[in-house]
Structure formats: structure tokens, C-alpha cells
C-alpha positions in Angstrom: -31.9 16.7 20.2 -32.2 15.3 23.4 -29.6 13.8 25.6 -30.5 10.3 24.1 -28.5 11.6 21.5 -25.9 12.1 23.8 -25.9 8.9 25.7 -21.7 8.8 26.0 -20.5 12.1 25.6 -22.7 13.5 28.4 -20.9 11.2 31.2 -17.7 12.9 29.7 -18.5 16.8 29.7 -21.7 17.1 31.8 -22.2 18.4 35.3 -19.5 20.2 38.1 -17.2 17.1 38.0 -16.6 16.8 34.6 -15.0 20.5 34.7 -11.8 19.5 33.9 -12.6 17.4 30.4 -14.6 20.9 29.3 -11.6 23.2 30.3 -9.2 20.5 28.2 -11.8 21.0 25.2 -12.3 24.3 25.5 -8.6 25.2 24.6 -9.3 22.5 21.1 -12.2 25.0 20.4 -15.4 23.9 21.8 -17.7 26.5 23.2 -20.7 25.8 25.8 -23.3 25.7 23.3 -21.0 22.6 21.9 -20.9 21.1 25.4 -24.6 20.0 24.7 -24.6 18.8 21.4 -23.9 15.4 19.8 -20.0 14.6 20.0 -19.5 12.8 16.5 -16.1 11.7 15.7 -14.6 11.7 12.6 -12.3 9.1 11.8 -9.8 10.2 8.8 -7.0 7.4 7.7 -4.9 10.7 6.1 -1.4 10.0 5.4 0.7 11.6 2.6 2.3 7.7 2.3 -0.1 7.0 -0.2 -1.8 8.3 -3.3 -5.3 6.1 -1.5 -4.9 8.3 1.2 -3.3 11.3 0.7 -6.8 13.1 0.3 -8.6 12.2 3.1 -7.6 15.3 5.5 -9.9 17.3 3.1 -12.8 14.6 2.9 -12.5 14.6 6.9 -13.6 18.1 7.4 -16.1 17.9 4.8 -17.9 15.5 7.0 -16.9 17.5 10.1 -19.0 20.0 8.3 -21.5 18.5 7.2 -22.0 17.2 11.0 -21.5 20.1 12.5 -24.2 21.9 10.6 -26.6 19.1 11.4 -26.4 20.0 14.9 -23.8 18.3 16.1 -20.1 18.6 17.2 -17.2 17.1 15.4 -14.1 16.2 16.7 -11.6 14.9 14.2 -8.8 12.3 15.0 -6.0 10.2 12.8 -5.7 6.4 12.9 -2.8 4.8 10.8 -2.7 3.0 7.3 -0.4 1.6 5.6 0.1 1.1 1.5 -0.2 -2.2 0.4 1.1 -0.8 -3.3 4.6 0.0 -1.5 4.8 -2.6 0.7 4.4 -5.9 -1.2 7.3 -7.9 -2.0 9.0 -7.1 1.0 9.3 -7.9 4.9 7.4 -4.5 5.4 4.3 -5.9 3.8 3.8 -8.7 7.1 2.1 -5.4 8.7 -0.3 -4.9 6.3 -3.0 -7.3 7.7 -1.8 -6.6 11.3 -2.4 -2.4 10.4 -6.4 -3.6 10.2 -6.4 -4.7 13.7 -4.4 -1.5 15.0 -7.2 0.6 12.9 -10.1 -0.8 14.7 -8.2 -1.2 17.8 -7.6 2.4 17.7 -10.7 3.6 17.0 -12.6 1.5 19.2 -9.9 3.3 22.2 -10.5 6.2 20.8 -14.1 6.9 20.7 -14.6 4.6 23.7 -12.1 7.0 25.4 -13.3 10.1 24.6 -17.0 9.1 24.6 -18.2 10.1 21.1 -21.6 9.6 20.7 -22.0 9.1 16.5 -19.0 8.3 14.6 -17.5 8.8 10.4 -15.2 6.3 9.3 -13.4 7.7 6.3 -10.6 4.7 4.7 -9.7 4.6 1.2 -7.1 1.7 1.5 -7.7 -2.0 1.3 -6.9 -2.8 5.3 -8.2 0.3 6.9 -12.2 -0.1 5.0 -12.4 -3.3 7.1 -10.1 -2.1 9.8 -13.1 1.2 10.2 -16.0 -1.3 10.2 -14.5 -3.6 12.5 -13.9 -1.0 14.9 -17.4 0.6 14.3 -19.0 -2.7 14.5 -17.5 -3.1 17.8 -18.4 0.7 19.3 -22.0 -0.2 18.1 -22.6 3.4 17.7 -24.3 5.1 15.0 -22.0 5.0 12.2 -21.5 6.2 8.6 -18.7 4.8 6.4 -17.3 6.8 3.5 -15.0 5.8 1.1 -12.0 7.9 -0.7 -12.6 7.0 -3.8 -11.1 5.5 -6.9 -7.9 7.1 -8.7 -8.3 7.5 -12.1 -6.3 5.8 -14.7 -2.5 6.4 -15.8 -1.5 6.9 -19.5 -2.7 4.4 -21.4 -5.4 3.2 -19.0 -2.8 2.1 -16.6 -2.9 1.4 -13.3 -0.2 0.1 -10.0 -1.1 -3.7 -11.7 0.6 -2.3 -14.6 3.4 -1.6 -12.7 3.8 -4.4 -11.1 3.5 -6.7 -14.3 5.9 -4.7 -16.1 8.6 -6.6 -14.0 7.9 -9.9 -15.0 8.0 -8.3 -18.8 11.2 -7.4 -17.7 12.5 -10.1 -16.7 11.1 -12.2 -19.6 12.3 -9.7 -22.1 9.7 -8.2 -23.3 10.1 -4.9 -22.3 13.0 -2.4 -21.6 14.4 -0.9 -18.8 12.8 2.5 -20.7 9.3 1.6 -21.1 9.2 0.1 -17.4 10.4 3.2 -16.0 7.4 5.3 -18.4 4.9 3.1 -17.3 6.1 3.6 -13.3 6.2 7.5 -13.6 2.8 7.8 -15.3 0.5 4.9 -13.9 -0.6 6.6 -10.5 -1.5 10.1 -11.4 -2.9 11.5 -8.2 -5.2 10.6 -5.3 -7.6 8.0 -4.8 -7.5 3.8 -4.4 -6.1 1.6 -7.2 -8.3 1.5 -9.7 -9.5 -1.9 -10.8 -11.9 -3.9 -8.8 -9.5 -5.2 -6.6 -9.7 -5.1 -2.6 -10.0 -1.4 -2.1 -12.7 -1.1 -4.6 -14.5 -4.2 -3.7 -15.0 -3.7 -0.3 -15.8 0.0 -0.1 -18.9 -1.5 -2.7 -19.5 -4.6 -0.2 -19.6 -2.0 2.6 -22.4 -0.1 0.5 -24.5 -2.3 -0.6 -24.2 -3.8 3.3 -25.6 -0.5 4.2 -23.3 1.5 6.3 -22.4 3.6 3.6 -24.7 6.2 2.0 -25.7 4.9 -1.8 -23.2 5.8 -4.3 -20.3 6.3 -1.9 -18.8 3.5 -3.0 -18.5 4.4 -6.9 -17.3 8.0 -6.9 -13.8 9.5 -8.3 -11.3 10.8 -4.7 -11.1 13.9 -6.8 -14.6 15.3 -7.1 -17.2 17.5 -6.0 -19.4 13.9 -5.5 -17.1 12.7 -2.7 -16.9 16.1 -1.2 -20.5 15.9 -1.3 -20.7 12.9 0.0 -18.8 13.4 3.0 -20.9 16.3 4.1 -24.1 14.6 3.7 -22.3 11.5 6.1 -21.6 14.0 8.4 -25.6 15.4 8.3 -26.7 11.2 8.5 -24.8 10.6 11.6 -27.2 13.5 13.6 -30.6 11.5 12.1 -29.3 8.1 13.2 -28.6 9.1 16.7 -31.8 10.6 16.9 -33.6 7.1 15.7 -31.0 5.0 17.4 -30.1 3.1 14.6 -26.5 1.7 14.8 -24.2 -0.8 13.6 -25.8 -3.6 15.2 -29.2 -2.9 13.5 -27.7 -2.3 9.7 -24.8 -5.3 9.6 -27.2 -8.2 9.7 -27.2 -11.6 8.1 -28.8 -10.6 5.1 -26.7 -7.9 4.9 -23.7 -9.6 4.4 -25.3 -12.1 2.0 -25.9 -9.1 0.3 -22.1 -8.3 0.5 -21.1 -11.5 -0.5 -23.2 -11.4 -3.5 -22.6 -8.0 -5.5 -18.7 -9.3 -4.6 -19.3 -12.0 -6.8 -21.5 -10.0 -9.3 -18.5 -7.3 -9.4 -16.0 -10.1 -9.6 -14.2 -8.7 -6.6 -11.0 -9.5 -4.3 -10.5 -12.8 -2.5 -9.4 -10.6 0.4 -13.1 -9.8 1.1 -14.1 -13.5 2.0 -10.9 -13.0 5.1 -13.0 -9.4 5.3 -16.3 -9.9 5.8 -15.8 -12.5 8.5 -13.9 -10.5 10.3 -16.6 -7.9 9.8 -19.4 -10.4 10.8 -16.9 -11.1 14.0 -17.0 -7.8 15.4 -20.4 -7.2 15.3 -21.5 -11.3 16.1 -23.0 -12.8 13.2 -22.1 -15.9 12.2 -21.0 -16.2 8.6 -18.2 -19.1 7.6 -16.6 -19.7 4.5 -19.5 -22.4 3.3 -21.6 -19.4 3.1 -19.4 -18.5 0.0 -20.1 -21.2 -1.6 -24.2 -21.9 -1.1 -24.8 -18.0 -2.1 -22.1 -18.3 -5.3 -23.9 -21.4 -6.8 -26.7 -18.5 -7.8 -24.6 -15.6 -8.5 -23.1 -14.9 -11.5 -20.0 -12.7 -12.2 -21.7 -9.9 -14.2 -18.6 -7.2 -14.3 -16.2 -6.9 -17.0 -13.5 -5.1 -14.5 -9.7 -5.6 -13.9 -8.1 -7.4 -13.0 -9.4 -10.2 -14.8 -11.4 -7.8 -16.8 -11.0 -4.7 -19.3 -12.2 -1.8 -17.2 -11.0 0.5 -14.6 -13.7 1.6 -11.4 -13.6 5.1 -12.8 -15.2 4.2 -16.2 -18.1 2.4 -14.2 -18.5 5.6 -12.3 -19.3 7.4 -15.8 -22.1 5.1 -16.6 -23.8 5.3 -12.9 -21.6 3.0 -10.8 -22.9 0.1 -8.8 -26.4 1.5 -8.1 -27.6 0.2 -11.2 -26.0 -3.5 -10.5 -27.7 -4.1 -7.0 -31.1 -3.1 -8.5 -30.7 -5.3 -11.2 -29.5 -7.6 -8.8 -32.2 -7.0 -6.5 -35.0 -6.7 -9.5 -33.6 -10.6 -9.5 -34.7 -11.5 -6.5 -30.8 -12.0 -5.6 -30.6 -8.9 -2.5 -32.2 -9.0 0.4 -34.2 -5.5 -0.3 -35.7 -4.9 3.4 -32.7 -4.4 5.0 -31.9 -1.3 6.9 -29.2 1.2 5.7 -27.6 4.3 7.1 -30.1 6.5 5.2 -32.9 4.8 7.8 -34.6 3.5 4.8 -34.0 0.0 3.5 -32.1 -1.2 0.2 -34.8 -1.6 -1.7 -36.1 2.0 -1.3 -32.8 3.8 -1.6 -32.5 2.0 -5.4 -36.3 2.8 -6.0 -35.3 5.3 -8.5 -32.4 4.4 -10.0 -32.3 4.4 -13.7 -30.9 1.3 -15.5 -26.9 1.7 -17.3 -27.1 3.2 -20.1 -27.5 1.2 -23.8 -24.4 -0.4 -25.3 -22.1 -0.1 -22.4 -20.1 -2.9 -22.0 -18.6 -2.7 -18.1 -21.8 -5.2 -16.9 -23.3 -7.6 -18.6 -27.0 -8.6 -18.6 -27.6 -11.5 -16.2 -29.1 -13.3 -19.4 -25.4 -13.2 -20.4 -22.8 -13.4 -17.9 -18.7 -13.8 -17.8 -19.0 -16.4 -15.6 -22.8 -18.6 -14.4 -21.4 -18.7 -11.2 -19.0 -17.2 -8.1 -15.3 -16.6 -9.3 -14.5 -16.6 -5.6 -14.5 -20.7 -4.8 -14.1 -22.5 -1.3 -11.8 -25.6 -1.7 -11.0 -28.0 0.2 -9.0 -31.1 0.5 -6.2 -33.2 1.4 -4.2 -30.3 1.2 -6.9 -27.5 2.7 -8.4 -29.4 5.2 -10.0 -26.5 7.0 -10.5 -24.6 4.0 -8.8 -22.4 1.2 -9.9 -19.2 -1.0 -9.5 -19.3 -5.1 -10.1 -16.8 -7.3 -11.6 -18.6 -10.8 -13.1 -16.8 -13.4 -12.6 -19.7 -16.2 -10.1 -18.0 -18.3 -7.6 -20.1 -16.5 -9.7 -22.8 -17.0 -11.5 -24.6 -14.4 -8.7 -27.2 -12.9 -5.3 -27.3 -13.0 -2.9 -30.3 -12.2 0.8 -29.9 -12.4 4.3 -30.8 -10.0 4.9 -29.4 -7.0 7.7 -26.2 -6.7 8.2 -25.6 -3.2 9.1 -22.4 -1.7 9.4 -21.2 2.1 9.1 -17.4 1.2 8.1 -14.9 -1.1 11.1 -13.4 -2.1 12.2 -16.8 -2.4 9.1 -17.1 -5.0 9.6 -14.1 -7.0 13.3 -14.7 -7.4 12.6 -18.2 -9.2 10.1 -16.7 -11.5 12.3 -14.1 -12.5 15.0 -15.8 -13.3 12.8 -18.4 -15.5 13.7 -21.7 -13.3 9.6 -22.1 -12.6 8.8 -23.5 -15.9 5.0 -23.8 -17.9 3.3 -26.4 -15.9 4.3 -25.9 -12.3 2.0 -25.3 -9.1 4.4 -22.8 -7.7 3.4 -23.3 -3.4 4.2 -20.6 -1.2 4.6 -21.7 2.5 4.7 -20.3 5.9 3.1 -16.5 4.5 0.2 -17.3 7.1 -1.4 -15.5 9.5 1.1 -17.0 12.7 3.5 -18.1 10.2 4.7 -15.0 8.2 3.4 -13.5 10.2 0.8 -11.1 8.7 -0.5 -12.8 5.7 1.0 -11.3 3.2 0.0 -10.7 0.0 1.4 -12.8 -3.3 1.0 -9.8 -5.6 4.5 -9.5 -6.6 5.1 -13.4 -7.8 1.6 -13.5 -9.4 2.3 -10.3 -11.3 5.7 -11.7 -12.2 3.7 -14.8 -13.6 1.6 -12.7 -15.6 4.2 -10.6 -17.0 6.7 -13.9 -17.8 3.2 -14.8 -20.0 2.5 -17.4 -17.9 -0.5 -16.7 -16.5 -2.6 -20.3 -18.6 0.8 -22.3 -17.8 1.3 -22.0 -13.8 -0.3 -22.6 -10.7 0.2 -21.0 -7.3 -1.0 -21.8 -3.6 0.0 -20.4 -0.4 -1.3 -20.1 3.2 -0.9 -16.2 2.5 -3.3 -14.0 0.3 -3.6 -12.5 -2.9 -3.8 -8.9 -3.6 -7.6 -7.9 -5.5 -5.0 -7.1 -8.4 -3.5 -10.6 -9.0 -5.3 -12.7 -11.5 -4.3 -15.6 -12.6 -4.7 -19.4 -11.5 -4.1 -18.6 -7.7 -5.5 -20.1 -4.1 -4.6 -18.6 -1.3 -5.9 -19.1 2.6 -4.7 -22.2 3.2 -6.1 -23.4 6.0 -4.5 -24.9 8.9 -1.8 -22.7 7.8 2.2 -24.8 7.5 3.4 -23.1 10.8 0.2 -24.8 12.2 1.0 -28.3 10.7 -1.2 -28.2 7.9 -0.8 -30.6 5.4 1.2 -27.4 3.1 3.9 -28.0 5.6 5.2 -31.3 4.1 4.5 -31.0 0.1 7.6 -31.6 -1.1 9.0 -30.2 -5.1 7.6 -32.9 -7.5 4.9 -34.0 -5.7 1.2 -33.9 -7.8 -0.9 -31.2 -6.6 -4.6 -31.0 -8.7 -6.9 -27.9 -8.1 -10.4 -28.6 -9.1 -12.7 -25.3 -9.5 -15.4 -27.5 -10.6 -15.8 -29.6 -7.5 -13.7 -27.6 -4.9 -11.1 -29.7 -4.4 -7.0 -28.9 -3.6 -5.5 -32.3 -3.0 -2.0 -33.4 -2.8 -1.5 -36.7 -4.8 0.0 -38.7 -1.7 -2.0 -41.8 0.6 -2.9 -40.5 3.9 -0.7 -43.2 5.1 2.2 -41.3 3.4 0.6 -37.5 4.9 0.9 -38.7 8.3 4.1 -40.6 8.2 5.4 -36.7 6.9 3.8 -35.0 9.2 5.5 -36.8 12.6 8.5 -36.0 11.0 8.0 -32.4 10.5 9.1 -30.0 12.9 7.8 -26.3 13.2 10.2 -23.4 12.4 11.2 -20.8 15.0 9.3 -17.9 15.4 10.6 -15.1 12.8 9.9 -12.4 15.5 9.8 -12.9 19.5 9.1 -9.3 19.9 7.0 -6.0 18.9 3.7 -5.8 17.0 4.4 -8.8 14.9 4.8 -11.1 17.6 1.6 -10.0 19.5 -0.3 -10.8 15.8 1.2 -13.7 15.8 0.3 -15.1 19.0 -3.0 -13.4 19.0 -4.4 -14.2 15.1 -6.4 -16.8 14.5 -7.1 -18.7 11.3 -7.5 -17.5 7.8 -10.8 -19.2 7.3 -12.5 -17.2 10.6 -11.2 -14.3 9.1 -7.5 -13.8 11.1 -9.5 -12.3 14.0 -7.0 -11.3 17.1 -9.9 -11.3 19.9 -12.0 -14.9 19.2 -11.1 -15.8 22.4 -12.9 -13.3 23.7 -15.7 -14.8 23.3 -15.0 -18.4 23.5 -14.8 -19.2 20.2 
């Protein structure tokens, strides 16, 4: 390969003046010949603190072998990960969305400093996947993303959400402590990301259809030969991308983001996809807004009967062909942009040309003529409670509208306690505020409260709205990402117990039944609470982060946005 494939590494290791750099690298295993090869950084999110990432060191080594075998010189480095499943419902969850920025920053910092010519990034959990993509987009060097893969189901078709919902069932008296412990012991059988169409599998699917992963990468079991082969091929693919100078900005175009939105809708994916796709678009300089989700959602049906709202798990979708046949169906129906470039060097349509349909008799993916829902489950709501927008996940199983009196709480912990002790009653609209990007800070997921609602049998009888966000495992009548958030003086800050709130998913409205004059008068009396953190990463995040409606990015000021 010519020097064009060594645009960055040549500056670090070529010539007499770079002898000190070469001396350092020799100690890590570089030989004379390696200094003439393109350097491929392998960004590993390995950690032994979560099943989602506990196997990724082995995947990184496979990607390195692929890059080395194709004529590159691989260098494996780590970035962090945190576990939402462990931290949810605690103060520690405030670091979750923050970790997305730390991951992006660290990949950018390491690759920018070390002079890697190309990259493979391997992620296996909610925040490290968009974090990886944001870092790759900022660097804009030839790169491939690899998904760590999905977990297999636990006993009796259980997963992590089964454990969260068991807590609510125990509080209601429907499940004994021994039964809860049995689910706890068996629901997570080994490595891999949470098994439904939660945020991890949602984002993996979105990244693949966007063209930043190899075909099939998003629908593979974590512990499989298929996943190992995917990693090796990703390492090889980076060398081809270097040869042809294909960069993330060539792939992550506006039509590619539209493809991602369309597939997320068809899969019934997580509301977090809205937040992360907006942030990824910002990183690569693509204009994307909340209203794009509404525009596209009018013509895209929900087809996948996958958890949390459906019945099946990702491993069962893997067994019938993964998401490639669904992508082919959407493409043939004219719903996807087939001319988008991908990391194979081919277009999306070319990648899908030989894909076979799902086997007859399968019930996981519905035909277009018989959808689960004829339009999107992701609803962008506006109204006097959400002037800047909010994101709802309404599958239709909960109904399409909900009106009830507010039950107002200023933290997730307080809310969960009142759900579990029976204070929250059927008909209530639970309001959780001061959990937004700045107010939390960190925009925690409200998985514990939504799971407790489900476990207590109130899934159709209680709505929940928040300026925080939701896990991909949350389901029920839920609205998050309310903007402006309460900490910024949004109308959510002045809601009082008993105020009547209407959520209307047909007309996409979130309304507080008060006159404008009463809302104005209450806001005039409102005083912002004291910052919860004054030092450290959460304080820095609170100062830098933008609104959820723009992806909760932390570098918006740099380009004047």
C-alpha cells in the first residue's frame, strides 16, 4: 500500500526525527517492517464488569488478526464501559450517558495522538456503541464498527428485564423472594448484550443499516464462530477502506441516517435511538432533527414482535436470518435508500442483493401487509408541557391516549418507593423531573420505575412522563426526553400533584390542563434548585451538555450551534 494509506502514522514514525517514537513502539512489539504498514487502532470496550463486554477482549484480538493479515499493523487499546443493568435505579446511573461522551472523547484522543490510519471499534452495550460511532465520526478516518453480539435467553425465556419486573411482582405479592432469586440466578447465562430489542440491539441494527458495520454484524450471538469471523473480516475491511479512502463521512450521510431511523421503527426499537442518532449526526455534520422521526414514522410500520413490547428475543431473530431479510423487504418496498455506501465498499442494495427471505411460518417479523402497528411507535410530542419536544414509545398496546392527574416526584428514587408501596394508583400520570441532562445531571433511564409499574400490573393503568429517558427495556405508556427540562425552567418544573395531563399519541401532543396565564405565573415564582454536583465529571457534564432534543451533545458550542 502506498503512503496514502499511512496519512497519519507516517507523521508519527517516518524519518530520522521520529526515532524516539519508533523506539517506544519497538518495546510494544513493532518490527522494522511494521513501521511501513498502515496502523489500525482496535478500540476495545472490554471490561469484566458487565456481561455485555466481558468477551470483547477476544473479539478485539480477532479484529487485530484480520487487520494484520490484510497488511496492516494493529494496535489494541481500551476505552471504558459502564453497566446500565447494574447501575439502574441508583445515583451511579447518572454516569451512564456521560460515559458516551467519555468513550467518544477517549477514542478521538488516542487515535488522534497515536496517528492511527484506520480503526475498528468494538462495542457491546448501550452507550459504548454510539460513543464509538461519535468518536469515529469526529476522526473521520476509515473505520468499521463491530457489535459484540447478543446474549442467549435465560431459563424460561428470561432476561434482565424479567429480573427488573420481578421486583414489582414481589412488591405486589405475586412473587416470593425465592422466586425472584431464581430469576436473578438464571436470567443472565453468559456474555452478550441484553437479549430483546433494547438499546444495544437497536443501536447495533441502526449502525449496520447505516453502513458502518459489515452485513450481519448486528444479529449474531456473542459467543459464536460467526461473531469471531465478523471481527476478522472487520479488520480486513479497514485495509480496503484505506486503499479507497472511504471514510465515515462518505457513509454516514443524511440518507444513511434516514435508513437507520426507518429500521429502528420497523424493529420497534428503543427511544434511546432518537437521542443517539441525533448525537451521531451532529458528530459527522449531518442535519437531523426530532421532526425527521415524525416525518419518516408516518410511512414506516412496526413489523418486529420483539421484546420488550413483543414476545421474542434477538437470539431467536438471529436463528431465522437476523435483520438482513427485513432490510431487503424494506428496500424492495422502496422504504430504504439503496444507493448508500457501506464499509464493504459496496452500496446497501448491492450488499442485500443475494439475501433470502425469512423461512415460511416464522412469527417474529410480520409482513408489510400485516404490521403490528401501521406507523411508528416512536412519537415526537409537542405541547405546553414539551415546547421543545418529547419522545414517547407507544406501540398501541397501551392505547393511543391517556389523561390523568399528576403524581409529581423530583427524583427516580422517590418515584420507585411510591410505586412499590402502592401510593401510585391506576389512572395516575407519574411525573419524574429534575432527571434531565443538566438536572440529573446525566439523564438517567427510568427502568426501575417502569419495570415496577409493569410488575405491579399497572402497565395499562399508569402513564409516566419525565425529562429523563428510558431503557430500551422499558415499555408501557411512557414519555421521556421532555424539553426544556425542569432544571432549565421548562414547564415540567411547575406541575403540581393533581394537575391534569393528557398524552395524545394520535395528534402527538403532551398537554397540561392549565391556562397559559397560570403556567406563566407559576414559572415566575419558580426557582431553580441548587446544582447537585459542583466538581468532577458530572459537574463538567452539566455545564457542557445541550438539550435532549439535540442529542444531549457536549461539544455543540464548538461549531456555534
